[in-house]
All heavy atoms as a GROMACS GRO file, in nm:
protein
  595
    1MET      N    1   0.879  -1.758   0.603
    1MET     CA    2   0.800  -1.709   0.492
    1MET      C    3   0.851  -1.773   0.364
    1MET      O    4   0.971  -1.779   0.340
    1MET     CB    5   0.816  -1.556   0.486
    1MET     CG    6   0.712  -1.488   0.405
    1MET     SD    7   0.734  -1.306   0.397
    1MET     CE    8   0.744  -1.259   0.567
    2THR      N    9   0.761  -1.825   0.282
    2THR     CA   10   0.803  -1.886   0.157
    2THR      C   11   0.760  -1.798   0.041
    2THR      O   12   0.656  -1.734   0.045
    2THR     CB   13   0.740  -2.025   0.141
    2THR    OG1   14   0.599  -2.013   0.144
    2THR    CG2   15   0.786  -2.118   0.251
    3GLY      N   16   0.839  -1.794  -0.062
    3GLY     CA   17   0.808  -1.711  -0.177
    3GLY      C   18   0.828  -1.565  -0.147
    3GLY      O   19   0.860  -1.525  -0.037
    4ASN      N   20   0.807  -1.483  -0.248
    4ASN     CA   21   0.822  -1.339  -0.232
    4ASN      C   22   0.686  -1.276  -0.200
    4ASN      O   23   0.590  -1.298  -0.272
    4ASN     CB   24   0.881  -1.277  -0.359
    4ASN     CG   25   0.921  -1.133  -0.338
    4ASN    OD1   26   0.973  -1.097  -0.234
    4ASN    ND2   27   0.895  -1.051  -0.437
    5VAL      N   28   0.679  -1.201  -0.094
    5VAL     CA   29   0.557  -1.132  -0.055
    5VAL      C   30   0.570  -0.987  -0.097
    5VAL      O   31   0.668  -0.919  -0.062
    5VAL     CB   32   0.534  -1.142   0.098
    5VAL    CG1   33   0.414  -1.061   0.140
    5VAL    CG2   34   0.520  -1.286   0.139
    6THR      N   35   0.472  -0.937  -0.172
    6THR     CA   36   0.474  -0.798  -0.215
    6THR      C   37   0.380  -0.716  -0.128
    6THR      O   38   0.272  -0.762  -0.089
    6THR     CB   39   0.436  -0.785  -0.363
    6THR    OG1   40   0.307  -0.844  -0.383
    6THR    CG2   41   0.539  -0.852  -0.452
    7ILE      N   42   0.423  -0.592  -0.100
    7ILE     CA   43   0.350  -0.506  -0.008
    7ILE      C   44   0.327  -0.370  -0.072
    7ILE      O   45   0.420  -0.308  -0.125
    7ILE     CB   46   0.429  -0.488   0.122
    7ILE    CG1   47   0.455  -0.624   0.188
    7ILE    CG2   48   0.356  -0.394   0.217
    7ILE    CD1   49   0.554  -0.620   0.302
    8LEU      N   50   0.202  -0.324  -0.067
    8LEU     CA   51   0.168  -0.188  -0.109
    8LEU      C   52   0.147  -0.106   0.017
    8LEU      O   53   0.069  -0.144   0.104
    8LEU     CB   54   0.039  -0.187  -0.193
    8LEU     CG   55  -0.018  -0.048  -0.226
    8LEU    CD1   56   0.080   0.033  -0.312
    8LEU    CD2   57  -0.152  -0.061  -0.296
    9LEU      N   58   0.216   0.006   0.028
    9LEU     CA   59   0.200   0.099   0.138
    9LEU      C   60   0.119   0.219   0.090
    9LEU      O   61   0.152   0.279  -0.013
    9LEU     CB   62   0.335   0.147   0.191
    9LEU     CG   63   0.330   0.256   0.297
    9LEU    CD1   64   0.260   0.205   0.424
    9LEU    CD2   65   0.470   0.307   0.329
   10VAL      N   66   0.014   0.252   0.163
   10VAL     CA   67  -0.068   0.369   0.132
   10VAL      C   68  -0.055   0.461   0.253
   10VAL      O   69  -0.114   0.437   0.358
   10VAL     CB   70  -0.215   0.333   0.106
   10VAL    CG1   71  -0.292   0.454   0.057
   10VAL    CG2   72  -0.226   0.218   0.006
   11GLU      N   73   0.027   0.565   0.238
   11GLU     CA   74   0.065   0.650   0.352
   11GLU      C   75   0.107   0.788   0.300
   11GLU      O   76   0.187   0.796   0.206
   11GLU     CB   77   0.180   0.584   0.428
   11GLU     CG   78   0.247   0.667   0.532
   11GLU     CD   79   0.156   0.707   0.645
   11GLU    OE1   80   0.106   0.617   0.716
   11GLU    OE2   81   0.132   0.828   0.663
   12ASP      N   82   0.053   0.893   0.359
   12ASP     CA   83   0.086   1.027   0.312
   12ASP      C   84   0.206   1.090   0.383
   12ASP      O   85   0.264   1.185   0.332
   12ASP     CB   86  -0.036   1.121   0.324
   12ASP     CG   87  -0.086   1.135   0.467
   12ASP    OD1   88  -0.086   1.035   0.541
   12ASP    OD2   89  -0.127   1.246   0.504
   13ASP      N   90   0.247   1.038   0.496
   13ASP     CA   91   0.358   1.094   0.572
   13ASP      C   92   0.491   1.038   0.521
   13ASP      O   93   0.513   0.915   0.526
   13ASP     CB   94   0.340   1.064   0.720
   13ASP     CG   95   0.446   1.128   0.806
   13ASP    OD1   96   0.557   1.070   0.817
   13ASP    OD2   97   0.419   1.238   0.860
   14LEU      N   98   0.579   1.126   0.474
   14LEU     CA   99   0.707   1.081   0.416
   14LEU      C  100   0.796   1.011   0.518
   14LEU      O  101   0.864   0.914   0.483
   14LEU     CB  102   0.781   1.199   0.353
   14LEU     CG  103   0.711   1.264   0.232
   14LEU    CD1  104   0.792   1.384   0.184
   14LEU    CD2  105   0.693   1.163   0.121
   15ASP      N  106   0.799   1.058   0.642
   15ASP     CA  107   0.880   0.992   0.744
   15ASP      C  108   0.829   0.850   0.770
   15ASP      O  109   0.909   0.757   0.784
   15ASP     CB  110   0.879   1.072   0.874
   15ASP     CG  111   0.957   1.202   0.863
   15ASP    OD1  112   1.051   1.209   0.781
   15ASP    OD2  113   0.925   1.297   0.937
   16ASP      N  114   0.698   0.834   0.776
   16ASP     CA  115   0.642   0.700   0.796
   16ASP      C  116   0.671   0.610   0.677
   16ASP      O  117   0.696   0.491   0.693
   16ASP     CB  118   0.491   0.707   0.821
   16ASP     CG  119   0.457   0.763   0.958
   16ASP    OD1  120   0.548   0.772   1.045
   16ASP    OD2  121   0.340   0.801   0.979
   17GLN      N  122   0.669   0.667   0.556
   17GLN     CA  123   0.704   0.589   0.437
   17GLN      C  124   0.847   0.538   0.448
   17GLN      O  125   0.874   0.420   0.424
   17GLN     CB  126   0.691   0.674   0.310
   17GLN     CG  127   0.550   0.706   0.269
   17GLN     CD  128   0.547   0.796   0.146
   17GLN    OE1  129   0.648   0.821   0.081
   17GLN    NE2  130   0.429   0.846   0.114
   18ASP      N  131   0.940   0.627   0.483
   18ASP     CA  132   1.081   0.588   0.495
   18ASP      C  133   1.099   0.480   0.601
   18ASP      O  134   1.172   0.382   0.579
   18ASP     CB  135   1.168   0.709   0.531
   18ASP     CG  136   1.180   0.809   0.417
   18ASP    OD1  137   1.152   0.772   0.301
   18ASP    OD2  138   1.219   0.924   0.445
   19PHE      N  139   1.035   0.497   0.716
   19PHE     CA  140   1.043   0.398   0.824
   19PHE      C  141   0.992   0.262   0.777
   19PHE      O  142   1.053   0.159   0.800
   19PHE     CB  143   0.964   0.448   0.945
   19PHE     CG  144   0.957   0.349   1.057
   19PHE    CD1  145   1.066   0.326   1.139
   19PHE    CD2  146   0.840   0.278   1.081
   19PHE    CE1  147   1.060   0.233   1.241
   19PHE    CE2  148   0.832   0.186   1.184
   19PHE     CZ  149   0.943   0.163   1.264
   20PHE      N  150   0.879   0.262   0.707
   20PHE     CA  151   0.818   0.138   0.662
   20PHE      C  152   0.906   0.067   0.560
   20PHE      O  153   0.927  -0.054   0.567
   20PHE     CB  154   0.680   0.166   0.602
   20PHE     CG  155   0.600   0.042   0.574
   20PHE    CD1  156   0.520  -0.014   0.671
   20PHE    CD2  157   0.605  -0.019   0.450
   20PHE    CE1  158   0.447  -0.129   0.646
   20PHE    CE2  159   0.533  -0.134   0.423
   20PHE     CZ  160   0.454  -0.189   0.522
   21VAL      N  161   0.957   0.142   0.462
   21VAL     CA  162   1.044   0.082   0.359
   21VAL      C  163   1.168   0.022   0.423
   21VAL      O  164   1.212  -0.088   0.386
   21VAL     CB  165   1.081   0.187   0.251
   21VAL    CG1  166   1.191   0.136   0.160
   21VAL    CG2  167   0.957   0.226   0.171
   22GLU      N  168   1.225   0.091   0.521
   22GLU     CA  169   1.342   0.037   0.591
   22GLU      C  170   1.306  -0.093   0.663
   22GLU      O  171   1.382  -0.190   0.659
   22GLU     CB  172   1.396   0.139   0.692
   22GLU     CG  173   1.512   0.089   0.775
   22GLU     CD  174   1.636   0.053   0.695
   22GLU    OE1  175   1.658   0.110   0.588
   22GLU    OE2  176   1.711  -0.037   0.741
   23ALA      N  177   1.191  -0.097   0.727
   23ALA     CA  178   1.148  -0.218   0.799
   23ALA      C  179   1.128  -0.334   0.701
   23ALA      O  180   1.171  -0.447   0.728
   23ALA     CB  181   1.021  -0.191   0.877
   24VAL      N  182   1.065  -0.308   0.588
   24VAL     CA  183   1.040  -0.414   0.489
   24VAL      C  184   1.172  -0.465   0.432
   24VAL      O  185   1.186  -0.585   0.405
   24VAL     CB  186   0.946  -0.364   0.377
   24VAL    CG1  187   0.941  -0.461   0.260
   24VAL    CG2  188   0.805  -0.341   0.432
   25SER      N  189   1.270  -0.377   0.418
   25SER     CA  190   1.399  -0.420   0.363
   25SER      C  191   1.468  -0.521   0.454
   25SER      O  192   1.556  -0.595   0.409
   25SER     CB  193   1.490  -0.301   0.337
   25SER     OG  194   1.540  -0.248   0.459
   26GLN      N  195   1.429  -0.526   0.580
   26GLN     CA  196   1.488  -0.620   0.675
   26GLN      C  197   1.417  -0.756   0.677
   26GLN      O  198   1.460  -0.847   0.746
   26GLN     CB  199   1.484  -0.560   0.816
   26GLN     CG  200   1.555  -0.427   0.829
   26GLN     CD  201   1.701  -0.435   0.794
   26GLN    OE1  202   1.773  -0.521   0.845
   26GLN    NE2  203   1.748  -0.347   0.707
   27ILE      N  204   1.307  -0.768   0.602
   27ILE     CA  205   1.229  -0.891   0.601
   27ILE      C  206   1.269  -0.975   0.480
   27ILE      O  207   1.260  -0.930   0.367
   27ILE     CB  208   1.078  -0.862   0.596
   27ILE    CG1  209   1.036  -0.777   0.716
   27ILE    CG2  210   0.997  -0.992   0.590
   27ILE    CD1  211   0.894  -0.724   0.707
   28GLU      N  212   1.312  -1.096   0.507
   28GLU     CA  213   1.350  -1.186   0.400
   28GLU      C  214   1.228  -1.219   0.314
   28GLU      O  215   1.119  -1.244   0.365
   28GLU     CB  216   1.408  -1.315   0.460
   28GLU     CG  217   1.463  -1.410   0.357
   28GLU     CD  218   1.525  -1.533   0.421
   28GLU    OE1  219   1.566  -1.527   0.537
   28GLU    OE2  220   1.531  -1.635   0.352
   29ASN      N  221   1.245  -1.221   0.183
   29ASN     CA  222   1.140  -1.256   0.086
   29ASN      C  223   1.024  -1.157   0.082
   29ASN      O  224   0.914  -1.193   0.041
   29ASN     CB  225   1.087  -1.398   0.111
   29ASN     CG  226   1.194  -1.502   0.096
   29ASN    OD1  227   1.278  -1.493   0.008
   29ASN    ND2  228   1.193  -1.602   0.181
   30ALA      N  229   1.045  -1.034   0.125
   30ALA     CA  230   0.941  -0.931   0.115
   30ALA      C  231   0.994  -0.817   0.030
   30ALA      O  232   1.113  -0.784   0.035
   30ALA     CB  233   0.902  -0.880   0.253
   31SER      N  234   0.907  -0.760  -0.051
   31SER     CA  235   0.948  -0.647  -0.133
   31SER      C  236   0.832  -0.550  -0.147
   31SER      O  237   0.715  -0.586  -0.132
   31SER     CB  238   0.995  -0.693  -0.272
   31SER     OG  239   0.889  -0.755  -0.342
   32MET      N  240   0.866  -0.427  -0.176
   32MET     CA  241   0.765  -0.323  -0.192
   32MET      C  242   0.701  -0.335  -0.330
   32MET      O  243   0.770  -0.336  -0.432
   32MET     CB  244   0.827  -0.184  -0.175
   32MET     CG  245   0.875  -0.155  -0.034
   32MET     SD  246   0.745  -0.161   0.091
   32MET     CE  247   0.635  -0.032   0.036
   33PHE      N  248   0.571  -0.344  -0.332
   33PHE     CA  249   0.492  -0.341  -0.456
   33PHE      C  250   0.482  -0.197  -0.504
   33PHE      O  251   0.476  -0.170  -0.622
   33PHE     CB  252   0.353  -0.400  -0.426
   33PHE     CG  253   0.259  -0.403  -0.543
   33PHE    CD1  254   0.267  -0.505  -0.636
   33PHE    CD2  255   0.161  -0.307  -0.557
   33PHE    CE1  256   0.178  -0.511  -0.743
   33PHE    CE2  257   0.072  -0.311  -0.664
   33PHE     CZ  258   0.081  -0.413  -0.757
   34GLY      N  259   0.478  -0.105  -0.407
   34GLY     CA  260   0.471   0.036  -0.438
   34GLY      C  261   0.428   0.116  -0.317
   34GLY      O  262   0.397   0.062  -0.211
   35ILE      N  263   0.428   0.249  -0.335
   35ILE     CA  264   0.384   0.342  -0.231
   35ILE      C  265   0.285   0.438  -0.296
   35ILE      O  266   0.310   0.491  -0.404
   35ILE     CB  267   0.500   0.421  -0.171
   35ILE    CG1  268   0.601   0.326  -0.104
   35ILE    CG2  269   0.450   0.526  -0.072
   35ILE    CD1  270   0.726   0.396  -0.055
   36ALA      N  271   0.173   0.459  -0.228
   36ALA     CA  272   0.074   0.557  -0.272
   36ALA      C  273   0.054   0.657  -0.159
   36ALA      O  274   0.056   0.620  -0.042
   36ALA     CB  275  -0.058   0.488  -0.306
   37LYS      N  276   0.035   0.785  -0.194
   37LYS     CA  277   0.022   0.890  -0.094
   37LYS      C  278  -0.121   0.910  -0.044
   37LYS      O  279  -0.142   0.983   0.051
   37LYS     CB  280   0.076   1.023  -0.147
   37LYS     CG  281   0.226   1.021  -0.171
   37LYS     CD  282   0.275   1.156  -0.218
   37LYS     CE  283   0.248   1.163  -0.368
   37LYS     NZ  284   0.301   1.284  -0.431
   38ASN      N  285  -0.217   0.846  -0.111
   38ASN     CA  286  -0.357   0.856  -0.068
   38ASN      C  287  -0.436   0.744  -0.137
   38ASN      O  288  -0.383   0.670  -0.218
   38ASN     CB  289  -0.415   0.995  -0.101
   38ASN     CG  290  -0.407   1.028  -0.248
   38ASN    OD1  291  -0.464   0.960  -0.332
   38ASN    ND2  292  -0.333   1.133  -0.281
   39GLY      N  293  -0.563   0.736  -0.101
   39GLY     CA  294  -0.647   0.630  -0.155
   39GLY      C  295  -0.662   0.634  -0.306
   39GLY      O  296  -0.666   0.530  -0.372
   40GLN      N  297  -0.671   0.755  -0.361
   40GLN     CA  298  -0.685   0.767  -0.507
   40GLN      C  299  -0.562   0.711  -0.578
   40GLN      O  300  -0.575   0.639  -0.678
   40GLN     CB  301  -0.706   0.913  -0.547
   40GLN     CG  302  -0.842   0.967  -0.515
   40GLN     CD  303  -0.858   1.113  -0.555
   40GLN    OE1  304  -0.761   1.184  -0.581
   40GLN    NE2  305  -0.983   1.158  -0.560
   41GLU      N  306  -0.445   0.742  -0.527
   41GLU     CA  307  -0.323   0.687  -0.587
   41GLU      C  308  -0.317   0.536  -0.573
   41GLU      O  309  -0.271   0.467  -0.664
   41GLU     CB  310  -0.199   0.749  -0.523
   41GLU     CG  311  -0.170   0.890  -0.568
   41GLU     CD  312  -0.036   0.942  -0.518
   41GLU    OE1  313   0.050   0.860  -0.475
   41GLU    OE2  314  -0.018   1.064  -0.521
   42ALA      N  315  -0.364   0.485  -0.460
   42ALA     CA  316  -0.364   0.340  -0.440
   42ALA      C  317  -0.454   0.271  -0.541
   42ALA      O  318  -0.416   0.171  -0.603
   42ALA     CB  319  -0.409   0.306  -0.298
   43ILE      N  320  -0.575   0.325  -0.561
   43ILE     CA  321  -0.668   0.267  -0.658
   43ILE      C  322  -0.606   0.270  -0.798
   43ILE      O  323  -0.610   0.172  -0.871
   43ILE     CB  324  -0.804   0.342  -0.657
   43ILE    CG1  325  -0.872   0.328  -0.521
   43ILE    CG2  326  -0.893   0.294  -0.769
   43ILE    CD1  327  -0.915   0.190  -0.483
   44ALA      N  328  -0.546   0.383  -0.834
   44ALA     CA  329  -0.483   0.396  -0.966
   44ALA      C  330  -0.370   0.294  -0.981
   44ALA      O  331  -0.355   0.232  -1.087
   44ALA     CB  332  -0.431   0.537  -0.986
   45ARG      N  333  -0.292   0.276  -0.876
   45ARG     CA  334  -0.180   0.181  -0.880
   45ARG      C  335  -0.231   0.039  -0.900
   45ARG      O  336  -0.178  -0.038  -0.980
   45ARG     CB  337  -0.098   0.191  -0.751
   45ARG     CG  338   0.013   0.090  -0.737
   45ARG     CD  339   0.123   0.118  -0.841
   45ARG     NE  340   0.236   0.030  -0.823
   45ARG     CZ  341   0.251  -0.085  -0.890
   45ARG    NH1  342   0.161  -0.127  -0.976
   45ARG    NH2  343   0.360  -0.159  -0.871
   46LEU      N  344  -0.337   0.004  -0.831
   46LEU     CA  345  -0.394  -0.131  -0.844
   46LEU      C  346  -0.457  -0.151  -0.982
   46LEU      O  347  -0.449  -0.261  -1.038
   46LEU     CB  348  -0.497  -0.155  -0.734
   46LEU     CG  349  -0.441  -0.158  -0.591
   46LEU    CD1  350  -0.554  -0.162  -0.489
   46LEU    CD2  351  -0.346  -0.275  -0.572
   47GLN      N  352  -0.516  -0.046  -1.037
   47GLN     CA  353  -0.578  -0.058  -1.169
   47GLN      C  354  -0.476  -0.073  -1.281
   47GLN      O  355  -0.507  -0.127  -1.387
   47GLN     CB  356  -0.667   0.064  -1.196
   47GLN     CG  357  -0.792   0.064  -1.114
   47GLN     CD  358  -0.874   0.191  -1.131
   47GLN    OE1  359  -0.824   0.295  -1.173
   47GLN    NE2  360  -1.001   0.182  -1.096
   48ARG      N  361  -0.352  -0.029  -1.258
   48ARG     CA  362  -0.247  -0.043  -1.359
   48ARG      C  363  -0.203  -0.188  -1.375
   48ARG      O  364  -0.135  -0.222  -1.471
   48ARG     CB  365  -0.127   0.045  -1.325
   48ARG     CG  366  -0.150   0.190  -1.356
   48ARG     CD  367  -0.020   0.269  -1.358
   48ARG     NE  368   0.051   0.269  -1.232
   48ARG     CZ  369   0.038   0.360  -1.136
   48ARG    NH1  370  -0.047   0.460  -1.151
   48ARG    NH2  371   0.109   0.352  -1.026
   49GLY      N  372  -0.238  -0.272  -1.280
   49GLY     CA  373  -0.206  -0.413  -1.297
   49GLY      C  374  -0.145  -0.477  -1.176
   49GLY      O  375  -0.059  -0.420  -1.111
   50GLY      N  376  -0.194  -0.594  -1.150
   50GLY     CA  377  -0.142  -0.672  -1.040
   50GLY      C  378  -0.193  -0.628  -0.905
   50GLY      O  379  -0.240  -0.516  -0.889
   51TYR      N  380  -0.187  -0.719  -0.813
   51TYR     CA  381  -0.225  -0.690  -0.675
   51TYR      C  382  -0.116  -0.741  -0.583
   51TYR      O  383  -0.061  -0.849  -0.606
   51TYR     CB  384  -0.358  -0.758  -0.639
   51TYR     CG  385  -0.479  -0.679  -0.677
   51TYR    CD1  386  -0.532  -0.685  -0.805
   51TYR    CD2  387  -0.541  -0.597  -0.585
   51TYR    CE1  388  -0.643  -0.612  -0.841
   51TYR    CE2  389  -0.653  -0.523  -0.618
   51TYR     CZ  390  -0.704  -0.530  -0.746
   51TYR     OH  391  -0.813  -0.457  -0.781
   52PRO      N  392  -0.086  -0.666  -0.479
   52PRO     CA  393   0.011  -0.714  -0.381
   52PRO      C  394  -0.054  -0.818  -0.290
   52PRO      O  395  -0.177  -0.829  -0.284
   52PRO     CB  396   0.044  -0.587  -0.301
   52PRO     CG  397  -0.083  -0.508  -0.307
   52PRO     CD  398  -0.139  -0.534  -0.444
   53GLU      N  399   0.027  -0.892  -0.220
   53GLU     CA  400  -0.026  -0.986  -0.122
   53GLU      C  401  -0.077  -0.913   0.002
   53GLU      O  402  -0.171  -0.958   0.067
   53GLU     CB  403   0.079  -1.090  -0.080
   53GLU     CG  404   0.100  -1.203  -0.178
   53GLU     CD  405   0.185  -1.163  -0.298
   53GLU    OE1  406   0.268  -1.072  -0.290
   53GLU    OE2  407   0.166  -1.227  -0.403
   54ILE      N  408  -0.013  -0.800   0.035
   54ILE     CA  409  -0.047  -0.725   0.156
   54ILE      C  410  -0.060  -0.576   0.123
   54ILE      O  411   0.021  -0.522   0.048
   54ILE     CB  412   0.063  -0.742   0.264
   54ILE    CG1  413   0.079  -0.890   0.301
   54ILE    CG2  414   0.032  -0.659   0.388
   54ILE    CD1  415   0.199  -0.919   0.390
   55ILE      N  416  -0.162  -0.513   0.179
   55ILE     CA  417  -0.176  -0.367   0.169
   55ILE      C  418  -0.177  -0.312   0.311
   55ILE      O  419  -0.259  -0.351   0.393
   55ILE     CB  420  -0.307  -0.327   0.098
   55ILE    CG1  421  -0.309  -0.380  -0.045
   55ILE    CG2  422  -0.323  -0.174   0.100
   55ILE    CD1  423  -0.440  -0.356  -0.119
   56PHE      N  424  -0.082  -0.222   0.340
   56PHE     CA  425  -0.080  -0.148   0.465
   56PHE      C  426  -0.132  -0.009   0.435
   56PHE      O  427  -0.079   0.059   0.346
   56PHE     CB  428   0.062  -0.137   0.522
   56PHE     CG  429   0.108  -0.259   0.593
   56PHE    CD1  430   0.173  -0.360   0.525
   56PHE    CD2  431   0.085  -0.275   0.729
   56PHE    CE1  432   0.217  -0.474   0.589
   56PHE    CE2  433   0.128  -0.388   0.795
   56PHE     CZ  434   0.194  -0.488   0.725
   57MET      N  435  -0.238   0.034   0.507
   57MET     CA  436  -0.302   0.160   0.471
   57MET      C  437  -0.325   0.249   0.593
   57MET      O  438  -0.378   0.204   0.695
   57MET     CB  439  -0.436   0.132   0.403
   57MET     CG  440  -0.499   0.257   0.350
   57MET     SD  441  -0.634   0.233   0.234
   57MET     CE  442  -0.587   0.096   0.137
   58ASP      N  443  -0.287   0.374   0.577
   58ASP     CA  444  -0.319   0.478   0.674
   58ASP      C  445  -0.469   0.507   0.662
   58ASP      O  446  -0.528   0.486   0.555
   58ASP     CB  447  -0.237   0.603   0.640
   58ASP     CG  448  -0.249   0.714   0.744
   58ASP    OD1  449  -0.312   0.693   0.848
   58ASP    OD2  450  -0.193   0.822   0.718
   59ILE      N  451  -0.531   0.552   0.767
   59ILE     CA  452  -0.673   0.585   0.762
   59ILE      C  453  -0.694   0.732   0.727
   59ILE      O  454  -0.776   0.765   0.642
   59ILE     CB  455  -0.741   0.551   0.897
   59ILE    CG1  456  -0.732   0.401   0.924
   59ILE    CG2  457  -0.887   0.598   0.898
   59ILE    CD1  458  -0.802   0.314   0.821
   60ASN      N  459  -0.618   0.822   0.791
   60ASN     CA  460  -0.635   0.966   0.770
   60ASN      C  461  -0.538   1.016   0.663
   60ASN      O  462  -0.420   1.033   0.689
   60ASN     CB  463  -0.611   1.042   0.901
   60ASN     CG  464  -0.712   1.004   1.005
   60ASN    OD1  465  -0.831   1.000   0.977
   60ASN    ND2  466  -0.666   0.976   1.126
   61MET      N  467  -0.593   1.037   0.542
   61MET     CA  468  -0.512   1.085   0.430
   61MET      C  469  -0.596   1.185   0.350
   61MET      O  470  -0.719   1.181   0.353
   61MET     CB  471  -0.472   0.970   0.337
   61MET     CG  472  -0.385   0.866   0.400
   61MET     SD  473  -0.346   0.732   0.285
   61MET     CE  474  -0.504   0.648   0.275
   62PRO      N  475  -0.529   1.271   0.274
   62PRO     CA  476  -0.602   1.365   0.188
   62PRO      C  477  -0.660   1.295   0.065
   62PRO      O  478  -0.623   1.182   0.034
   62PRO     CB  479  -0.495   1.466   0.146
   62PRO     CG  480  -0.367   1.388   0.152
   62PRO     CD  481  -0.385   1.290   0.266
   63LYS      N  482  -0.748   1.362  -0.003
   63LYS     CA  483  -0.813   1.318  -0.128
   63LYS      C  484  -0.906   1.201  -0.108
   63LYS      O  485  -1.024   1.210  -0.134
   63LYS     CB  486  -0.712   1.290  -0.238
   63LYS     CG  487  -0.635   1.413  -0.280
   63LYS     CD  488  -0.549   1.386  -0.400
   63LYS     CE  489  -0.471   1.512  -0.435
   63LYS     NZ  490  -0.389   1.494  -0.552
   64MET      N  491  -0.856   1.085  -0.067
   64MET     CA  492  -0.939   0.969  -0.036
   64MET      C  493  -0.877   0.900   0.086
   64MET      O  494  -0.763   0.856   0.081
   64MET     CB  495  -0.946   0.870  -0.153
   64MET     CG  496  -1.027   0.745  -0.122
   64MET     SD  497  -1.021   0.620  -0.253
   64MET     CE  498  -1.152   0.677  -0.359
   65ASN      N  499  -0.955   0.893   0.194
   65ASN     CA  500  -0.902   0.833   0.316
   65ASN      C  501  -0.898   0.681   0.304
   65ASN      O  502  -0.948   0.622   0.209
   65ASN     CB  503  -0.980   0.879   0.440
   65ASN     CG  504  -1.122   0.828   0.443
   65ASN    OD1  505  -1.150   0.712   0.411
   65ASN    ND2  506  -1.214   0.914   0.483
   66GLY      N  507  -0.837   0.617   0.404
   66GLY     CA  508  -0.818   0.472   0.400
   66GLY      C  509  -0.948   0.394   0.401
   66GLY      O  510  -0.959   0.292   0.332
   67VAL      N  511  -1.046   0.439   0.478
   67VAL     CA  512  -1.174   0.368   0.484
   67VAL      C  513  -1.243   0.369   0.348
   67VAL      O  514  -1.289   0.265   0.299
   67VAL     CB  515  -1.265   0.427   0.594
   67VAL    CG1  516  -1.403   0.365   0.590
   67VAL    CG2  517  -1.202   0.408   0.731
   68ASP      N  518  -1.249   0.486   0.285
   68ASP     CA  519  -1.312   0.496   0.153
   68ASP      C  520  -1.236   0.415   0.048
   68ASP      O  521  -1.295   0.354  -0.040
   68ASP     CB  522  -1.325   0.641   0.109
   68ASP     CG  523  -1.426   0.719   0.192
   68ASP    OD1  524  -1.513   0.656   0.256
   68ASP    OD2  525  -1.417   0.844   0.193
   69CYS      N  526  -1.105   0.413   0.060
   69CYS     CA  527  -1.023   0.335  -0.034
   69CYS      C  528  -1.052   0.186  -0.018
   69CYS      O  529  -1.069   0.114  -0.117
   69CYS     CB  530  -0.876   0.364  -0.012
   69CYS     SG  531  -0.766   0.278  -0.127
   70LEU      N  532  -1.057   0.139   0.106
   70LEU     CA  533  -1.086  -0.003   0.129
   70LEU      C  534  -1.224  -0.041   0.078
   70LEU      O  535  -1.243  -0.148   0.020
   70LEU     CB  536  -1.073  -0.036   0.277
   70LEU     CG  537  -0.931  -0.035   0.332
   70LEU    CD1  538  -0.932  -0.051   0.483
   70LEU    CD2  539  -0.846  -0.142   0.266
   71LYS      N  540  -1.321   0.048   0.095
   71LYS     CA  541  -1.456   0.023   0.042
   71LYS      C  542  -1.451   0.010  -0.109
   71LYS      O  543  -1.515  -0.077  -0.168
   71LYS     CB  544  -1.551   0.135   0.083
   71LYS     CG  545  -1.592   0.132   0.228
   71LYS     CD  546  -1.682   0.250   0.260
   71LYS     CE  547  -1.714   0.258   0.407
   71LYS     NZ  548  -1.794   0.378   0.440
   72ALA      N  549  -1.377   0.099  -0.175
   72ALA     CA  550  -1.367   0.096  -0.321
   72ALA      C  551  -1.298  -0.032  -0.368
   72ALA      O  552  -1.340  -0.093  -0.466
   72ALA     CB  553  -1.290   0.219  -0.371
   73ILE      N  554  -1.194  -0.075  -0.299
   73ILE     CA  555  -1.125  -0.198  -0.335
   73ILE      C  556  -1.217  -0.317  -0.316
   73ILE      O  557  -1.226  -0.407  -0.400
   73ILE     CB  558  -0.995  -0.215  -0.253
   73ILE    CG1  559  -0.893  -0.111  -0.293
   73ILE    CG2  560  -0.940  -0.356  -0.270
   73ILE    CD1  561  -0.772  -0.103  -0.201
   74TYR      N  562  -1.291  -0.318  -0.207
   74TYR     CA  563  -1.380  -0.429  -0.175
   74TYR      C  564  -1.496  -0.442  -0.274
   74TYR      O  565  -1.533  -0.552  -0.314
   74TYR     CB  566  -1.433  -0.414  -0.033
   74TYR     CG  567  -1.523  -0.528   0.010
   74TYR    CD1  568  -1.468  -0.653   0.041
   74TYR    CD2  569  -1.659  -0.511   0.020
   74TYR    CE1  570  -1.549  -0.758   0.079
   74TYR    CE2  571  -1.743  -0.617   0.057
   74TYR     CZ  572  -1.687  -0.740   0.088
   74TYR     OH  573  -1.766  -0.843   0.125
   75THR      N  574  -1.551  -0.328  -0.316
   75THR     CA  575  -1.667  -0.332  -0.404
   75THR      C  576  -1.630  -0.343  -0.552
   75THR      O  577  -1.714  -0.378  -0.635
   75THR     CB  578  -1.759  -0.209  -0.384
   75THR    OG1  579  -1.683  -0.090  -0.408
   75THR    CG2  580  -1.814  -0.206  -0.244
   76ASN      N  581  -1.505  -0.313  -0.586
   76ASN     CA  582  -1.459  -0.320  -0.726
   76ASN      C  583  -1.325  -0.391  -0.734
   76ASN      O  584  -1.226  -0.331  -0.770
   76ASN     CB  585  -1.445  -0.180  -0.785
   76ASN     CG  586  -1.573  -0.105  -0.788
   76ASN    OD1  587  -1.672  -0.152  -0.845
   76ASN    ND2  588  -1.578   0.012  -0.726
   77PRO      N  589  -1.323  -0.520  -0.701
   77PRO     CA  590  -1.192  -0.592  -0.699
   77PRO      C  591  -1.128  -0.601  -0.835
   77PRO      O  592  -1.188  -0.601  -0.936
   77PRO     CB  593  -1.229  -0.730  -0.645
   77PRO     CG  594  -1.375  -0.746  -0.663
   77PRO     CD  595  -1.433  -0.608  -0.672
   0.00000   0.00000   0.00000
């Protein structure tokens, strides 16, 4: 992998968040862009500026699920 790859995790389960952050810490040149607990938080995080290279998203979440979040990102880049 060349350069630094940033990753946004959209996941409501705290244990899964911890597991994911630990896994990313083991990857050379990868860093966490941020963590959002649901689709609404993810959209807000992206609107504050910048986009990660990779978004990992849970599908079943409260407030805004992963499918609706992806639709919103796709239609309003």
